[in-house]
C-alpha positions as CSV (number, residue, x, y, z in Angstrom):
1,M,0.1,-26.0,-17.2
2,A,-0.3,-24.4,-20.2
3,E,-3.8,-25.3,-20.6
4,R,-4.7,-25.1,-16.9
5,N,-7.1,-22.1,-15.9
6,V,-5.1,-19.5,-14.0
7,R,-6.7,-19.0,-10.4
8,V,-4.5,-17.3,-8.2
9,R,-5.5,-16.2,-4.6
10,F,-4.9,-13.5,-1.7
11,A,-5.5,-14.9,1.4
12,P,-4.8,-12.6,4.5
13,S,-5.2,-13.2,8.0
14,P,-7.5,-10.6,9.9
15,T,-5.2,-9.8,12.7
16,G,-5.1,-6.2,12.1
17,A,-4.8,-3.5,9.1
18,L,-3.4,-4.7,5.8
19,H,0.4,-3.7,5.3
20,I,1.5,-2.2,2.1
21,G,3.5,-5.1,1.2
22,G,0.4,-7.1,1.3
23,V,-1.3,-5.2,-1.0
24,R,1.5,-5.2,-3.4
25,T,1.3,-8.9,-3.2
26,A,-2.5,-8.3,-4.0
27,L,-2.0,-6.5,-6.7
28,Y,0.7,-8.7,-8.4
29,N,-2.1,-11.8,-8.2
30,Y,-4.6,-9.4,-9.5
31,L,-2.2,-8.2,-12.4
32,F,-1.2,-11.9,-13.4
33,A,-4.9,-13.2,-13.4
34,R,-6.1,-10.5,-15.6
35,Q,-3.3,-10.7,-17.8
36,H,-4.0,-14.6,-18.3
37,G,-8.0,-14.3,-18.2
38,G,-7.9,-16.1,-15.0
39,K,-9.8,-15.8,-11.8
40,L,-8.8,-13.8,-8.6
41,I,-10.1,-15.4,-5.5
42,F,-10.3,-13.5,-1.9
43,R,-9.7,-16.2,1.1
44,I,-9.7,-15.4,4.4
45,E,-7.0,-17.5,6.7
46,D,-8.4,-17.2,10.3
47,T,-6.8,-20.4,11.8
48,D,-5.1,-18.6,14.6
49,S,-8.1,-17.6,16.6
50,N,-6.3,-16.0,19.1
51,R,-5.1,-13.2,16.8
52,F,-8.2,-12.2,15.3
53,V,-9.1,-8.6,15.5
54,P,-12.7,-7.3,14.9
55,G,-12.9,-5.0,11.8
56,A,-9.8,-6.1,10.2
57,E,-11.6,-8.1,7.3
58,E,-14.1,-5.5,6.4
59,Y,-10.7,-3.1,6.6
60,I,-9.3,-5.0,4.1
61,L,-12.0,-5.5,1.8
62,D,-12.5,-1.7,2.2
63,S,-9.0,-1.4,1.3
64,F,-9.2,-3.3,-2.1
65,K,-12.1,-1.5,-3.0
66,W,-10.8,2.0,-2.6
67,L,-7.6,0.9,-4.9
68,G,-9.5,-0.3,-7.9
69,I,-8.5,-4.0,-7.2
70,K,-11.4,-6.5,-7.7
71,F,-11.6,-10.1,-6.9
72,D,-13.9,-12.6,-8.8
73,E,-15.0,-15.0,-5.7
74,G,-14.2,-15.2,-2.1
75,V,-15.2,-14.1,0.8
76,S,-18.3,-11.4,0.3
77,F,-18.0,-12.2,-3.4
78,G,-19.4,-15.6,-3.3
79,G,-18.4,-18.7,-5.7
80,E,-18.5,-22.5,-6.3
81,Y,-15.2,-23.2,-4.4
82,G,-16.5,-22.2,-0.6
83,P,-16.6,-21.5,2.0
84,Y,-13.6,-19.1,1.4
85,R,-13.0,-18.4,5.1
86,Q,-11.2,-21.1,7.1
87,S,-12.7,-21.0,10.3
88,E,-15.8,-22.5,8.2
89,R,-13.7,-25.6,6.9
90,R,-13.0,-27.5,10.3
91,E,-14.7,-30.5,9.1
92,I,-13.2,-30.7,5.6
93,Y,-9.5,-30.0,7.1
94,K,-10.1,-32.9,9.7
95,E,-10.7,-35.2,6.8
96,Y,-7.4,-34.8,5.3
97,V,-5.3,-34.7,8.7
98,R,-6.9,-38.2,8.9
99,Q,-5.5,-39.0,5.8
100,L,-2.2,-38.2,6.6
101,L,-2.2,-40.0,9.6
102,D,-3.6,-43.3,7.9
103,A,-1.1,-43.1,5.2
104,G,1.5,-43.0,8.1
105,K,2.5,-39.4,6.7
106,A,1.9,-37.7,10.1
107,Y,1.5,-38.6,13.6
108,I,-0.1,-37.5,17.1
109,A,2.3,-35.7,19.6
110,F,0.9,-34.9,23.0
111,D,4.4,-33.2,24.2
112,T,3.1,-30.1,26.6
113,P,4.4,-26.4,26.1
114,E,6.8,-27.5,29.3
115,E,8.3,-30.3,28.0
116,L,9.5,-29.0,24.9
117,E,10.8,-25.9,26.8
118,A,12.8,-28.4,28.5
119,R,14.0,-30.1,25.4
120,R,15.1,-26.6,24.3
121,K,17.2,-26.0,27.1
122,E,18.5,-29.7,27.1
123,I,19.4,-29.6,23.5
124,Q,21.3,-26.7,21.7
125,N,19.3,-25.5,18.5
126,F,16.4,-28.2,19.3
127,Q,13.9,-29.1,16.5
128,Y,11.5,-31.6,16.4
129,D,12.5,-34.1,13.6
130,A,13.9,-37.3,12.1
131,H,16.6,-36.7,15.1
132,T,14.4,-36.1,17.9
133,R,11.3,-37.5,17.6
134,M,11.6,-40.9,19.1
135,Q,12.6,-39.5,22.4
136,M,9.5,-37.3,22.8
137,R,6.0,-38.4,23.7
138,N,3.8,-39.0,20.2
139,S,2.3,-41.7,18.6
140,L,5.5,-43.0,16.9
141,T,6.6,-43.9,20.4
142,M,3.5,-45.0,22.2
143,S,1.3,-47.9,21.7
144,K,-2.1,-47.6,20.2
145,E,-3.7,-48.1,23.5
146,E,-2.1,-45.2,24.9
147,V,-2.9,-42.8,22.3
148,D,-6.3,-43.8,22.3
149,G,-7.1,-43.4,26.1
150,L,-5.0,-39.8,26.1
151,I,-7.2,-38.5,23.4
152,D,-10.2,-39.9,25.3
153,D,-9.3,-38.3,28.6
154,G,-9.4,-35.0,26.8
155,Q,-5.8,-34.8,26.5
156,Q,-4.6,-32.1,24.3
157,F,-2.7,-33.0,21.4
158,V,-1.3,-31.5,18.0
159,V,-0.7,-33.7,14.6
160,R,2.9,-33.5,13.4
161,F,3.9,-33.9,9.5
162,K,6.5,-36.7,9.2
163,V,9.6,-35.7,7.4
164,D,11.6,-38.1,6.0
165,P,15.5,-37.3,6.0
166,G,17.8,-37.7,3.0
167,E,15.5,-36.0,0.4
168,E,16.3,-33.1,-2.1
169,V,13.3,-31.2,-2.2
170,H,12.9,-28.9,-5.3
171,V,10.8,-25.4,-5.4
172,N,10.6,-24.4,-9.1
173,D,10.0,-20.8,-8.3
174,M,8.9,-18.5,-11.0
175,I,11.1,-15.4,-10.1
176,R,14.1,-17.5,-8.4
177,G,14.4,-20.4,-10.5
178,D,15.2,-24.3,-9.2
179,V,15.5,-23.7,-5.4
180,C,16.6,-27.0,-3.7
181,I,16.7,-27.7,0.0
182,K,17.5,-30.8,1.9
183,S,14.8,-32.5,3.9
184,D,17.2,-33.2,7.0
185,I,16.9,-29.6,7.9
186,L,13.1,-29.1,8.2
187,D,11.2,-29.9,11.1
188,D,8.2,-32.0,11.7
189,K,5.6,-29.1,11.4
190,V,2.4,-28.7,13.6
191,L,-0.5,-29.2,11.1
192,Y,-3.2,-29.4,13.5
193,K,-4.1,-28.1,17.0
194,S,-6.9,-30.4,19.0
195,A,-7.0,-27.3,21.3
196,D,-9.3,-25.5,19.0
197,E,-10.0,-28.0,16.4
198,L,-8.3,-25.9,13.5
199,P,-5.2,-26.6,11.3
200,T,-2.3,-24.3,11.1
201,Y,-1.3,-22.3,8.0
202,H,0.6,-25.1,6.7
203,L,-1.9,-27.8,6.1
204,A,-5.0,-25.3,5.7
205,N,-3.2,-23.6,2.8
206,I,-2.1,-26.8,0.9
207,V,-5.8,-28.3,1.3
208,D,-7.6,-24.9,0.2
209,D,-5.4,-24.3,-2.6
210,H,-5.5,-27.6,-4.0
211,L,-9.4,-27.8,-3.5
212,M,-10.0,-24.5,-5.2
213,E,-8.1,-25.6,-7.9
214,I,-5.3,-22.9,-7.1
215,S,-2.5,-22.6,-10.3
216,H,0.0,-20.2,-9.1
217,V,0.9,-19.2,-5.8
218,I,2.3,-15.5,-5.8
219,R,3.1,-14.5,-2.1
220,G,6.0,-12.8,-0.1
221,E,9.2,-14.0,0.2
222,E,8.9,-14.4,3.7
223,W,7.1,-17.9,2.4
224,L,10.2,-19.2,0.8
225,P,11.4,-21.1,3.9
226,S,8.2,-22.8,4.0
227,A,7.9,-23.9,0.2
228,P,9.5,-27.1,0.4
229,L,7.4,-28.2,3.3
230,H,4.3,-27.2,1.3
231,V,6.0,-29.4,-1.6
232,L,6.1,-32.1,0.6
233,L,2.8,-31.9,1.6
234,Y,1.4,-31.9,-2.1
235,R,3.6,-35.2,-2.5
236,A,2.1,-36.9,0.6
237,F,-1.5,-36.2,-0.7
238,G,-0.7,-37.4,-3.8
239,W,-1.3,-33.9,-5.6
240,E,2.2,-33.2,-7.0
241,D,0.9,-33.5,-10.8
242,S,-1.7,-30.7,-10.0
243,M,0.6,-28.5,-7.4
244,P,0.5,-24.7,-8.2
245,R,3.4,-22.9,-9.6
246,F,5.4,-21.0,-7.0
247,A,6.5,-17.2,-7.3
248,H,7.9,-15.7,-4.0
249,L,7.7,-12.1,-4.1
250,P,11.0,-9.5,-3.1
251,L,10.4,-8.0,0.7
252,L,9.8,-4.5,0.7
253,L,12.3,-2.8,2.7
254,K,13.3,0.5,5.0
255,P,13.7,3.5,2.7
256,E,17.5,3.1,4.1
257,G,17.4,-0.3,2.4
258,K,18.1,-2.6,5.2
259,G,15.6,-4.6,7.1
260,K,12.0,-5.0,6.3
261,L,9.7,-2.4,6.0
262,S,7.6,-1.5,9.2
263,K,4.9,0.5,11.0
264,R,7.6,2.1,12.9
265,D,9.5,3.5,9.6
266,G,6.3,5.2,8.2
267,D,6.0,7.0,12.1
268,R,9.8,7.7,11.7
269,L,9.8,9.1,8.3
270,G,6.2,10.3,8.3
271,F,4.6,8.2,5.4
272,P,1.7,5.6,5.6
273,V,2.3,1.7,5.6
274,F,-1.3,1.1,5.5
275,P,-4.0,1.7,2.7
276,L,-6.5,3.2,4.6
277,E,-6.3,5.0,8.2
278,W,-6.7,2.0,10.8
279,H,-7.9,2.2,14.3
280,D,-6.9,-0.4,16.7
281,P,-9.9,-2.0,18.7
282,K,-7.3,-3.3,21.3
283,T,-4.7,0.0,21.9
284,G,-7.2,2.8,20.4
285,E,-4.2,3.7,18.4
286,V,-4.9,5.6,15.1
287,S,-2.4,4.8,12.2
288,S,-2.4,6.8,9.1
289,G,-3.5,5.7,5.3
290,Y,-2.7,6.4,2.2
291,R,-6.3,7.5,1.6
292,E,-6.5,9.9,4.3
293,S,-3.2,11.2,3.5
294,G,-4.5,12.6,0.2
295,Y,-3.0,10.1,-2.2
296,F,-5.2,8.9,-5.4
297,P,-5.5,5.0,-5.3
298,E,-4.2,5.2,-8.8
299,A,-0.7,6.9,-7.6
300,V,-0.6,4.2,-5.0
301,V,-1.1,1.3,-7.3
302,N,1.2,2.9,-9.8
303,F,3.9,3.1,-7.1
304,L,3.3,-0.5,-5.6
305,A,3.7,-1.9,-8.9
306,L,7.0,-0.5,-9.4
307,L,8.4,-1.9,-6.2
308,G,10.0,-5.2,-7.3
309,W,9.1,-5.1,-10.6
310,N,10.6,-3.3,-13.8
311,P,8.7,-3.0,-17.0
312,G,12.3,-2.8,-18.9
313,T,11.4,0.6,-20.6
314,E,11.6,4.2,-19.6
315,Q,7.6,4.6,-18.7
316,E,6.6,5.3,-15.2
317,L,2.7,6.3,-15.4
318,F,0.6,3.2,-15.8
319,S,-3.0,2.9,-15.5
320,L,-4.2,-0.3,-14.4
321,D,-4.6,-1.6,-17.6
322,E,-1.5,-0.6,-18.8
323,L,-0.2,-2.7,-16.2
324,V,-2.0,-5.8,-16.7
325,Q,-0.6,-5.7,-20.2
326,A,3.0,-4.6,-19.1
327,F,3.3,-6.9,-16.0
328,D,5.7,-10.1,-16.3
329,I,6.1,-12.0,-13.0
330,T,9.4,-13.5,-14.2
331,K,11.0,-10.1,-14.2
332,C,10.3,-9.4,-10.7
333,S,13.8,-8.9,-8.7
334,K,15.1,-11.2,-6.4
335,S,16.4,-8.7,-4.2
336,G,14.2,-6.7,-1.8
337,A,12.6,-3.2,-2.9
338,K,13.7,-0.2,-1.1
339,F,10.5,1.6,-0.2
340,D,11.4,5.4,-1.8
341,Y,8.2,6.9,-0.2
342,K,9.0,10.2,-1.7
343,K,8.9,8.7,-5.2
344,G,5.3,7.4,-3.8
345,M,4.7,11.6,-3.5
346,W,5.9,12.2,-7.0
347,F,3.4,9.7,-8.4
348,N,0.7,11.4,-6.8
349,H,2.0,14.8,-7.9
350,E,1.8,13.4,-11.6
351,Y,-1.6,12.1,-11.3
352,I,-2.7,15.6,-10.1
353,L,-1.2,16.9,-13.0
354,R,-3.0,14.3,-15.1
355,K,-6.3,14.6,-13.9
356,N,-8.8,17.4,-14.9
357,D,-9.1,21.0,-13.4
358,D,-13.1,20.1,-12.4
359,E,-11.9,16.9,-10.4
360,I,-9.1,18.3,-8.5
361,A,-11.6,21.6,-8.4
362,G,-14.2,18.9,-6.4
363,L,-11.3,17.8,-4.0
364,F,-10.1,21.7,-3.2
365,A,-13.6,23.2,-2.8
366,P,-14.5,21.9,0.6
367,I,-11.0,22.8,1.8
368,V,-11.8,26.3,0.9
369,A,-15.1,26.5,2.4
370,N,-13.7,24.9,5.5
371,N,-11.4,27.8,5.4
372,G,-14.6,30.1,5.7
373,V,-14.3,31.2,2.2
374,E,-17.3,31.3,-0.3
375,A,-16.0,31.0,-3.8
376,T,-17.9,29.9,-7.1
377,M,-16.6,26.3,-8.4
378,D,-15.5,28.3,-11.4
379,Q,-13.2,30.5,-9.1
380,V,-11.8,27.4,-7.4
381,K,-11.2,25.7,-10.8
382,Q,-9.3,28.7,-11.9
383,V,-6.9,28.5,-8.8
384,V,-6.6,25.0,-9.6
385,H,-5.4,25.3,-13.0
386,M,-2.7,28.1,-12.2
387,M,-1.4,26.0,-9.0
388,K,-1.9,22.5,-9.2
389,D,1.6,21.7,-10.7
390,R,3.2,22.8,-7.7
391,V,1.9,20.7,-5.4
392,S,1.9,16.8,-4.4
393,F,-1.5,16.6,-2.6
394,V,-4.6,18.3,-3.2
395,K,-4.7,19.4,0.5
396,E,-1.3,21.4,0.3
397,L,-2.7,23.7,-2.2
398,W,-4.6,25.7,0.3
399,E,-1.4,27.2,2.2
400,L,-0.2,28.0,-1.3
401,C,-3.1,29.7,-2.7
402,S,-5.1,30.9,0.2
403,F,-4.1,34.6,-1.0
404,F,-6.7,34.4,-4.0
405,F,-9.3,34.2,-1.6
406,I,-7.9,36.0,1.5
407,A,-5.7,39.4,1.1
408,P,-2.8,39.5,3.0
409,T,-3.1,40.6,6.7
410,S,1.0,40.9,7.2
411,Y,3.7,41.2,4.6
412,D,6.7,38.7,4.9
413,E,9.7,40.5,6.4
414,K,12.4,38.3,4.3
415,T,10.5,39.5,1.1
416,V,10.2,43.0,2.1
417,K,13.7,43.6,3.0
418,K,14.7,42.1,-0.4
419,R,11.9,43.4,-2.4
420,W,10.4,46.9,-1.2
421,K,12.7,49.4,-2.2
422,E,12.6,53.2,-0.8
423,Y,11.0,54.1,-4.4
424,S,8.6,51.0,-4.3
425,A,5.4,53.1,-2.7
426,Q,5.8,55.8,-5.4
427,Q,6.4,53.1,-8.2
428,M,3.0,51.3,-6.6
429,T,1.1,54.2,-6.3
430,E,1.8,54.8,-10.3
431,L,1.1,51.5,-11.4
432,A,-2.4,51.3,-9.4
433,A,-3.2,54.5,-11.5
434,V,-2.3,52.5,-14.5
435,L,-4.6,49.4,-13.5
436,E,-7.5,51.5,-12.8
437,G,-7.3,53.3,-16.4
438,I,-7.5,49.9,-17.9
439,E,-11.2,48.6,-18.7
440,D,-10.5,44.9,-19.9
441,F,-8.8,43.8,-17.0
442,S,-7.7,40.3,-18.4
443,V,-4.2,39.1,-18.7
444,E,-4.6,40.4,-22.1
445,G,-5.9,43.7,-21.3
446,Q,-3.3,44.2,-18.6
447,E,0.1,43.0,-19.7
448,P,0.8,45.0,-22.7
449,V,-0.5,48.2,-21.0
450,V,1.8,47.7,-18.0
451,M,4.5,46.7,-19.9
452,K,4.5,50.1,-22.2
453,W,4.4,51.9,-19.1
454,V,7.3,50.3,-17.4
455,E,9.2,50.5,-20.5
456,D,8.3,54.4,-21.0
457,K,8.8,55.2,-17.6
458,G,12.3,53.4,-17.6
459,Y,11.6,51.4,-14.7
460,K,13.3,47.8,-13.9
461,L,10.5,45.3,-14.6
462,G,11.8,43.1,-11.7
463,D,11.6,46.0,-9.2
464,I,7.9,46.5,-10.5
465,M,6.7,43.0,-10.2
466,N,8.2,41.7,-7.1
467,A,6.8,44.9,-5.2
468,F,3.5,44.1,-7.6
469,R,3.7,40.6,-6.0
470,L,4.3,41.5,-2.4
471,T,1.1,44.1,-2.4
472,L,-1.2,41.7,-3.7
473,V,0.1,38.4,-2.3
474,G,2.0,39.2,1.0
475,I,5.2,37.0,0.0
476,G,7.5,36.4,-2.8
477,K,5.1,33.3,-4.4
478,G,2.5,32.5,-6.6
479,P,2.1,32.2,-10.3
480,G,2.4,35.1,-12.7
481,M,1.0,38.6,-11.6
482,F,-1.2,39.2,-14.6
483,D,-2.9,35.8,-13.6
484,I,-3.3,37.0,-10.2
485,S,-4.5,40.5,-10.4
486,A,-6.7,39.3,-13.8
487,F,-8.1,36.4,-11.1
488,L,-8.7,39.3,-8.0
489,G,-10.5,41.7,-10.2
490,K,-9.7,45.4,-10.5
491,E,-11.2,46.6,-7.6
492,E,-9.4,43.9,-5.1
493,T,-6.6,44.6,-6.9
494,L,-6.2,48.2,-6.1
495,K,-7.6,47.9,-2.9
496,R,-5.0,45.3,-1.8
497,M,-2.1,47.4,-3.6
498,R,-3.2,50.9,-1.5
499,K,-3.1,48.9,1.9
500,A,0.3,47.6,1.2
501,I,1.5,51.4,0.1
502,E,-0.1,52.7,2.9
503,V,1.4,49.8,5.7
504,L,4.6,49.5,4.1
505,G,5.4,53.0,3.3
């Protein structure tokens, strides 16, 4: 295995939006591939034609493009192992179905859904296996002539895998170690359906992984119960020596920690569970996405990487390249990872701080313009520099920063009650006169002059600054007062002060 080329795959079904858990699976595959100089393949598993949703495939590809997770081959990327869309591989699967039938490893079953339902009512916990298969309508209980006749008559059938009882099936999992399952508890899974001439997931994914020379299968924990069947299929085909290594990732759990994370949890608590906004073509429902909610792709990737894996150090902020260096699949947790969406917001805040003011200003400028304000990019940049450490999302800046661009039209009642004293009007009138006499209206030009005036007059600095803030901002928030007044300039500062004195008295 050490000399084998690393080839991993992410193989979603185009049945709707890409769940954030699927994004994490793809990310771990990407990190593993890059770390080992391997290839990441994008395959579409569309064998369930009834669940196909138009636009889902494009949505999945757009999501990874936004996140910066790049594939080396597959659907829309090309490669030498195609086709990479399972619905285009029907004839390939038929060949392997025949191979299993000819070797006696599988059999044809004609049981109708009604007959199977009747059996379930008759037999408690019924499953189609070594104990029940000889009581059913299949090629093990019928003559070849009967089977051929039913097929010739157009009777629908399935092909089932013949699981022999009494075996111990070992799955060597890179995260969980040796997982042993007794074959007696496995049912004879359906591998192929004549109705749509397509295989089920189990057969298609084994055949594809083998033919595409997949070296490692890194997938969600929900597939662990299927792993013994997949090992048996590799054996049945005689491919055990080239069977991929398995790694079953821990589930993403609800923020409370119990149960698998669902879209309902996001709706309930107000966070996205999809990378991009999703418009369901069947219901018309629109679901929020991380991109449209204002998250940076780097923050989402960083957040997801640490859900179920720990680098073993105190470091929390990782670039994609740093994640590639640090990632170790064997250090993934065996138990589920609680989806701490507030931590996701923290990551976005940290990435806002990491980005330069020009980039954040470029994102904030359209928001300023949409609020009817004409501001220069330099002004927007100054505001970003003062305020970006206070938000988790760029869109939150406007509510915090609008006072830089628009003078207050009212004054917060609680702040007025607390900060505007009976002598504030007089003090602010005096301060306005002091400010009017300052030629250099920069922070450095204002601060020493005002501080000396406060000291000379024996005023309380808190009284002056709190009232000053109220006149310029309308509420008790914002950065340093001289930063605000320097940004506004002398004329606007005095205009706001005089209006406040007039209104508040």
